C-alpha positions as CSV (number, residue, x, y, z in Angstrom):
1,V,60.3,109.5,145.0
2,L,59.3,109.3,141.4
3,E,59.0,105.5,141.7
4,D,56.2,106.0,144.3
5,V,54.1,108.1,141.9
6,A,51.5,106.0,140.2
7,N,51.1,106.2,136.5
8,K,47.7,107.9,136.8
9,D,49.0,110.5,139.3
10,W,52.0,111.1,137.0
11,H,49.5,111.7,134.1
12,V,47.5,114.2,136.1
13,I,50.7,116.1,137.2
14,N,52.0,116.1,133.6
15,T,48.7,117.4,132.2
16,A,48.6,120.2,134.7
17,Q,52.2,121.1,133.9
18,R,51.5,121.1,130.1
19,I,48.5,123.4,130.6
20,A,50.5,125.8,132.6
21,A,53.4,125.7,130.2
22,N,51.2,126.4,127.2
23,Y,49.7,129.4,128.9
24,I,53.1,130.8,129.9
25,E,54.4,130.4,126.3
26,S,51.6,132.6,124.9
27,F,51.7,135.1,127.7
28,P,54.5,137.5,126.5
29,H,52.9,138.3,123.1
30,L,49.5,138.4,124.6
31,I,50.6,141.1,127.0
32,I,52.1,143.2,124.2
33,F,49.1,142.8,121.9
34,T,46.7,143.6,124.8
35,I,48.6,146.8,125.6
36,L,48.9,148.0,122.0
37,S,45.4,147.1,120.9
38,G,44.1,148.6,124.2
39,L,45.7,151.9,123.5
40,F,43.9,152.3,120.2
41,Y,40.7,150.1,120.5
42,T,40.0,149.9,124.3
43,N,36.5,148.4,124.3
44,I,37.4,145.8,121.7
45,A,40.6,144.8,123.5
46,V,38.7,144.4,126.8
47,G,36.1,142.2,125.1
48,L,38.8,140.1,123.4
49,I,40.6,139.6,126.7
50,W,37.4,138.3,128.3
51,A,37.0,136.0,125.4
52,I,40.5,134.8,125.8
53,L,39.8,134.1,129.5
54,V,36.8,132.0,128.6
55,G,38.8,130.3,125.8
56,R,41.6,129.4,128.3
57,V,39.1,127.9,130.7
58,I,37.6,125.8,127.9
59,Y,41.1,124.8,126.8
60,C,42.1,123.7,130.3
61,V,38.9,121.7,130.9
62,G,39.1,120.1,127.4
63,Y,42.8,119.3,127.9
64,K,42.1,117.6,131.3
65,I,39.4,115.4,129.7
66,A,41.6,114.5,126.7
67,P,44.3,116.4,124.9
68,K,42.4,116.2,121.6
69,M,39.5,118.1,123.2
70,R,41.5,121.3,123.7
71,G,40.6,122.5,120.1
72,P,37.6,124.7,120.8
73,G,39.4,126.7,123.5
74,F,42.6,126.9,121.4
75,L,40.5,128.2,118.5
76,I,38.9,130.9,120.7
77,V,42.3,132.0,122.1
78,M,44.0,132.1,118.8
79,L,41.3,134.0,117.0
80,C,41.2,136.6,119.7
81,T,45.0,136.9,119.9
82,V,45.3,137.3,116.1
83,T,42.5,139.9,116.2
84,M,44.4,141.9,118.8
85,M,47.6,141.5,116.8
86,I,45.9,143.0,113.7
87,L,44.3,145.8,115.8
88,S,47.7,146.6,117.2
89,F,49.3,146.8,113.8
90,I,46.5,149.0,112.5
91,G,46.6,151.3,115.5
92,V,50.4,151.7,115.3
93,I,50.4,152.3,111.6
94,Q,47.5,154.8,111.8
95,N,49.4,156.6,114.6
96,I,52.6,156.7,112.7
97,T,51.1,157.9,109.5
98,G,48.7,160.4,111.2
99,N,45.6,158.7,109.7
100,K,43.7,158.5,113.1
101,K,40.1,157.8,112.7
């Protein structure tokens, strides 16, 4: 059956699989950071999740055009994810030490 798939069709399928796999790889820590940052900084976490959604769309569209064009979407997603990670750590540390602001 694979012999019947044209090279262009194979490229389209492979690109779609890579986009999905990249999303699935980042999903576990994204869930954890969303929950933790959402507990302490709800409004910021919601805004960051929306930005991640937009970044994922930009990433997917860019990756479909050419793999090198995924950069802007990747940058948006990574900046938002790192921000949620930092907010999660700050919220947990403040909660443990009792320095709630």
